[in-house]
N, CA, C and O atoms as a GROMACS GRO file, in nm:
protein
  276
    1MET      N    1  15.059   9.700  15.351
    1MET     CA    2  15.070   9.856  15.314
    1MET      C    3  14.930   9.906  15.316
    1MET      O    4  14.842   9.850  15.251
    2SER      N    5  14.910  10.010  15.390
    2SER     CA    6  14.783  10.076  15.400
    2SER      C    7  14.767  10.178  15.300
    2SER      O    8  14.865  10.248  15.277
    3ASP      N    9  14.649  10.201  15.228
    3ASP     CA   10  14.633  10.298  15.128
    3ASP      C   11  14.542  10.400  15.197
    3ASP      O   12  14.444  10.363  15.262
    4LYS      N   13  14.577  10.533  15.181
    4LYS     CA   14  14.512  10.649  15.264
    4LYS      C   15  14.374  10.686  15.182
    4LYS      O   16  14.286  10.760  15.227
    5ASN      N   17  14.371  10.630  15.071
    5ASN     CA   18  14.263  10.672  14.972
    5ASN      C   19  14.146  10.545  14.980
    5ASN      O   20  14.037  10.559  14.924
    6ALA      N   21  14.174  10.446  15.040
    6ALA     CA   22  14.092  10.345  15.047
    6ALA      C   23  13.963  10.380  15.082
    6ALA      O   24  13.956  10.470  15.166
    7PRO      N   25  13.842  10.325  15.034
    7PRO     CA   26  13.699  10.361  15.060
    7PRO      C   27  13.664  10.332  15.210
    7PRO      O   28  13.566  10.386  15.261
    8ASP      N   29  13.735  10.254  15.272
    8ASP     CA   30  13.690  10.189  15.396
    8ASP      C   31  13.788  10.253  15.522
    8ASP      O   32  13.776  10.225  15.641
    9SER      N   33  13.868  10.328  15.473
    9SER     CA   34  13.961  10.398  15.578
    9SER      C   35  13.900  10.531  15.631
    9SER      O   36  13.831  10.596  15.554
   10PRO      N   37  13.921  10.575  15.755
   10PRO     CA   38  13.855  10.686  15.808
   10PRO      C   39  13.917  10.794  15.744
   10PRO      O   40  14.034  10.782  15.706
   11LYS      N   41  13.850  10.909  15.724
   11LYS     CA   42  13.900  11.048  15.641
   11LYS      C   43  13.960  11.129  15.776
   11LYS      O   44  13.899  11.132  15.882
   12PRO      N   45  14.072  11.184  15.757
   12PRO     CA   46  14.141  11.274  15.843
   12PRO      C   47  14.058  11.397  15.886
   12PRO      O   48  13.982  11.450  15.804
   13VAL      N   49  14.068  11.440  15.997
   13VAL     CA   50  14.014  11.553  16.045
   13VAL      C   51  14.073  11.677  15.960
   13VAL      O   52  14.195  11.693  15.952
   14GLN      N   53  13.989  11.758  15.902
   14GLN     CA   54  14.020  11.875  15.833
   14GLN      C   55  14.037  12.002  15.932
   14GLN      O   56  13.943  12.068  15.976
   15ARG      N   57  14.152  12.022  15.954
   15ARG     CA   58  14.150  12.137  16.065
   15ARG      C   59  14.122  12.288  16.009
   15ARG      O   60  14.088  12.382  16.080
   16ARG      N   61  14.145  12.294  15.867
   16ARG     CA   62  14.114  12.436  15.824
   16ARG      C   63  13.948  12.448  15.828
   16ARG      O   64  13.896  12.553  15.866
   17GLY      N   65  13.883  12.353  15.795
   17GLY     CA   66  13.729  12.371  15.807
   17GLY      C   67  13.681  12.385  15.946
   17GLY      O   68  13.581  12.452  15.972
   18PHE      N   69  13.753  12.319  16.043
   18PHE     CA   70  13.715  12.329  16.181
   18PHE      C   71  13.746  12.476  16.246
   18PHE      O   72  13.665  12.540  16.314
   19PHE      N   73  13.859  12.511  16.217
   19PHE     CA   74  13.905  12.646  16.253
   19PHE      C   75  13.816  12.758  16.189
   19PHE      O   76  13.777  12.853  16.258
   20ALA      N   77  13.784  12.748  16.055
   20ALA     CA   78  13.694  12.839  15.979
   20ALA      C   79  13.558  12.834  16.042
   20ALA      O   80  13.488  12.935  16.050
   21ALA      N   81  13.519  12.710  16.088
   21ALA     CA   82  13.366  12.724  16.147
   21ALA      C   83  13.378  12.794  16.281
   21ALA      O   84  13.291  12.874  16.313
   22ILE      N   85  13.477  12.771  16.358
   22ILE     CA   86  13.503  12.838  16.489
   22ILE      C   87  13.494  12.986  16.478
   22ILE      O   88  13.426  13.055  16.553
   23GLY      N   89  13.572  13.034  16.374
   23GLY     CA   90  13.595  13.166  16.351
   23GLY      C   91  13.466  13.251  16.298
   23GLY      O   92  13.444  13.368  16.332
   24MET      N   93  13.387  13.174  16.210
   24MET     CA   94  13.268  13.226  16.164
   24MET      C   95  13.163  13.224  16.279
   24MET      O   96  13.082  13.317  16.283
   25GLY      N   97  13.159  13.136  16.361
   25GLY     CA   98  13.072  13.133  16.470
   25GLY      C   99  13.108  13.244  16.572
   25GLY      O  100  13.018  13.301  16.635
   26GLY      N  101  13.226  13.273  16.588
   26GLY     CA  102  13.272  13.379  16.668
   26GLY      C  103  13.232  13.507  16.634
   26GLY      O  104  13.189  13.591  16.714
   27ALA      N  105  13.247  13.525  16.496
   27ALA     CA  106  13.219  13.644  16.430
   27ALA      C  107  13.076  13.676  16.437
   27ALA      O  108  13.035  13.788  16.468
   28ALA      N  109  12.991  13.560  16.404
   28ALA     CA  110  12.851  13.604  16.402
   28ALA      C  111  12.802  13.614  16.567
   28ALA      O  112  12.703  13.684  16.588
   29ALA      N  113  12.846  13.569  16.647
   29ALA     CA  114  12.818  13.613  16.789
   29ALA      C  115  12.862  13.745  16.818
   29ALA      O  116  12.787  13.815  16.886
   30ALA      N  117  12.962  13.787  16.781
   30ALA     CA  118  13.010  13.922  16.795
   30ALA      C  119  12.905  14.012  16.731
   30ALA      O  120  12.844  14.093  16.802
   31ILE      N  121  12.881  14.003  16.599
   31ILE     CA  122  12.776  14.083  16.548
   31ILE      C  123  12.624  14.099  16.607
   31ILE      O  124  12.556  14.201  16.608
   32ALA      N  125  12.592  13.969  16.656
   32ALA     CA  126  12.466  13.957  16.722
   32ALA      C  127  12.468  14.056  16.860
   32ALA      O  128  12.372  14.119  16.902
   33ILE      N  129  12.600  14.052  16.916
   33ILE     CA  130  12.596  14.143  17.037
   33ILE      C  131  12.606  14.266  17.013
   33ILE      O  132  12.556  14.344  17.094
   34VAL      N  133  12.668  14.315  16.904
   34VAL     CA  134  12.681  14.464  16.872
   34VAL      C  135  12.563  14.506  16.792
   34VAL      O  136  12.547  14.628  16.792
   35ALA      N  137  12.484  14.443  16.730
   35ALA     CA  138  12.380  14.503  16.640
   35ALA      C  139  12.250  14.459  16.726
   35ALA      O  140  12.186  14.357  16.703
   36LYS      N  141  12.224  14.543  16.819
   36LYS     CA  142  12.109  14.528  16.906
   36LYS      C  143  11.979  14.593  16.841
   36LYS      O  144  11.983  14.709  16.799
   37PRO      N  145  11.879  14.526  16.835
   37PRO     CA  146  11.751  14.585  16.768
   37PRO      C  147  11.707  14.697  16.853
   37PRO      O  148  11.751  14.714  16.967
   38GLU      N  149  11.611  14.782  16.792
   38GLU     CA  150  11.574  14.899  16.852
   38GLU      C  151  11.434  14.852  16.899
   38GLU      O  152  11.371  14.766  16.838
   39PRO      N  153  11.386  14.917  17.022
   39PRO     CA  154  11.271  14.854  17.078
   39PRO      C  155  11.159  14.917  16.998
   39PRO      O  156  11.168  15.027  16.943
   40ALA      N  157  11.050  14.837  16.998
   40ALA     CA  158  10.921  14.846  16.915
   40ALA      C  159  10.855  14.959  16.987
   40ALA      O  160  10.886  14.988  17.102
   41GLU      N  161  10.762  15.023  16.915
   41GLU     CA  162  10.666  15.122  16.986
   41GLU      C  163  10.518  15.048  16.983
   41GLU      O  164  10.475  14.987  16.886
   42ALA      N  165  10.456  15.065  17.096
   42ALA     CA  166  10.322  15.011  17.111
   42ALA      C  167  10.228  15.078  17.030
   42ALA      O  168  10.231  15.198  17.003
   43VAL      N  169  10.148  14.998  16.995
   43VAL     CA  170  10.024  15.054  16.906
   43VAL      C  171   9.910  15.092  16.991
   43VAL      O  172   9.882  15.011  17.080
   44THR      N  173   9.841  15.198  16.981
   44THR     CA  174   9.727  15.238  17.068
   44THR      C  175   9.616  15.170  16.996
   44THR      O  176   9.615  15.179  16.873
   45PRO      N  177   9.525  15.107  17.054
   45PRO     CA  178   9.403  15.043  16.990
   45PRO      C  179   9.288  15.150  16.995
   45PRO      O  180   9.266  15.231  17.085
   46PRO      N  181   9.217  15.130  16.877
   46PRO     CA  182   9.091  15.230  16.865
   46PRO      C  183   9.010  15.218  16.977
   46PRO      O  184   9.017  15.113  17.041
   47GLY      N  185   8.926  15.314  17.018
   47GLY     CA  186   8.847  15.331  17.125
   47GLY      C  187   8.723  15.218  17.105
   47GLY      O  188   8.683  15.153  17.201
   48THR      N  189   8.673  15.204  16.985
   48THR     CA  190   8.563  15.099  16.964
   48THR      C  191   8.622  14.960  16.953
   48THR      O  192   8.741  14.934  16.937
   49LYS      N  193   8.528  14.879  16.964
   49LYS     CA  194   8.545  14.738  16.984
   49LYS      C  195   8.602  14.686  16.828
   49LYS      O  196   8.512  14.669  16.746
   50GLY      N  197   8.724  14.663  16.786
   50GLY     CA  198   8.771  14.615  16.657
   50GLY      C  199   8.780  14.721  16.560
   50GLY      O  200   8.823  14.691  16.449
   51GLY      N  201   8.747  14.842  16.584
   51GLY     CA  202   8.770  14.931  16.487
   51GLY      C  203   8.654  14.943  16.384
   51GLY      O  204   8.546  14.885  16.400
   52ALA      N  205   8.682  15.023  16.274
   52ALA     CA  206   8.552  15.052  16.186
   52ALA      C  207   8.535  14.930  16.087
   52ALA      O  208   8.427  14.916  16.029
   53HIS      N  209   8.631  14.847  16.069
   53HIS     CA  210   8.593  14.723  15.981
   53HIS      C  211   8.517  14.611  16.060
   53HIS      O  212   8.462  14.516  16.004
   54TYR      N  213   8.518  14.630  16.194
   54TYR     CA  214   8.457  14.526  16.275
   54TYR      C  215   8.297  14.526  16.269
   54TYR      O  216   8.235  14.631  16.285
   55ARG      N  217   8.237  14.411  16.246
   55ARG     CA  218   8.083  14.400  16.248
   55ARG      C  219   8.053  14.271  16.343
   55ARG      O  220   8.094  14.159  16.313
   56GLU      N  221   7.992  14.293  16.437
   56GLU     CA  222   7.933  14.183  16.515
   56GLU      C  223   7.812  14.109  16.463
   56GLU      O  224   7.700  14.125  16.511
   57SER      N  225   7.839  14.025  16.360
   57SER     CA  226   7.714  13.967  16.294
   57SER      C  227   7.674  13.852  16.363
   57SER      O  228   7.737  13.824  16.465
   58GLU      N  229   7.579  13.776  16.326
   58GLU     CA  230   7.507  13.674  16.384
   58GLU      C  231   7.607  13.553  16.416
   58GLU      O  232   7.604  13.488  16.520
   59HIS      N  233   7.691  13.533  16.314
   59HIS     CA  234   7.784  13.410  16.314
   59HIS      C  235   7.894  13.459  16.416
   59HIS      O  236   7.945  13.374  16.489
   60VAL      N  237   7.932  13.581  16.425
   60VAL     CA  238   8.027  13.619  16.519
   60VAL      C  239   7.969  13.606  16.648
   60VAL      O  240   8.035  13.551  16.736
   61LYS      N  241   7.841  13.654  16.674
   61LYS     CA  242   7.796  13.643  16.793
   61LYS      C  243   7.762  13.466  16.848
   61LYS      O  244   7.768  13.424  16.964
   62GLN      N  245   7.735  13.405  16.749
   62GLN     CA  246   7.723  13.268  16.792
   62GLN      C  247   7.860  13.215  16.816
   62GLN      O  248   7.876  13.123  16.896
   63TYR      N  249   7.961  13.267  16.750
   63TYR     CA  250   8.100  13.194  16.789
   63TYR      C  251   8.113  13.243  16.937
   63TYR      O  252   8.140  13.157  17.021
   64TYR      N  253   8.098  13.367  16.976
   64TYR     CA  254   8.118  13.405  17.101
   64TYR      C  255   8.055  13.342  17.197
   64TYR      O  256   8.113  13.323  17.304
   65ARG      N  257   7.926  13.297  17.178
   65ARG     CA  258   7.835  13.236  17.254
   65ARG      C  259   7.874  13.082  17.289
   65ARG      O  260   7.851  13.028  17.397
   66VAL      N  261   7.937  13.024  17.178
   66VAL     CA  262   7.977  12.881  17.191
   66VAL      C  263   8.116  12.879  17.260
   66VAL      O  264   8.143  12.782  17.331
   67ASN      N  265   8.182  12.954  17.250
   67ASN     CA  266   8.328  12.970  17.304
   67ASN      C  267   8.329  13.024  17.435
   67ASN      O  268   8.429  13.011  17.506
   68ARG      N  269   8.223  13.087  17.479
   68ARG     CA  270   8.206  13.181  17.592
   68ARG      C  271   8.315  13.299  17.604
   68ARG      O  272   8.399  13.301  17.694
   69TYR      N  273   8.307  13.381  17.518
   69TYR     CA  274   8.396  13.498  17.518
   69TYR      C  275   8.306  13.594  17.569
   69TYR      O  276   8.342  13.710  17.586
   0.00000   0.00000   0.00000
């Protein structure tokens, strides 16, 4: 006589959980298709190199020199 609750017996497949996962995956895919993101606008860089906060100090010049920028 086999016991269904024995610790070494395999657990039956839970169909409700399986179908719930498939349903949730389908809903998530449908939402991802419908909810398209808006395109981003490009930012115009300032005319000067790096803007007002940029200072080309000696250590920055050395970095450029070492890395050949």
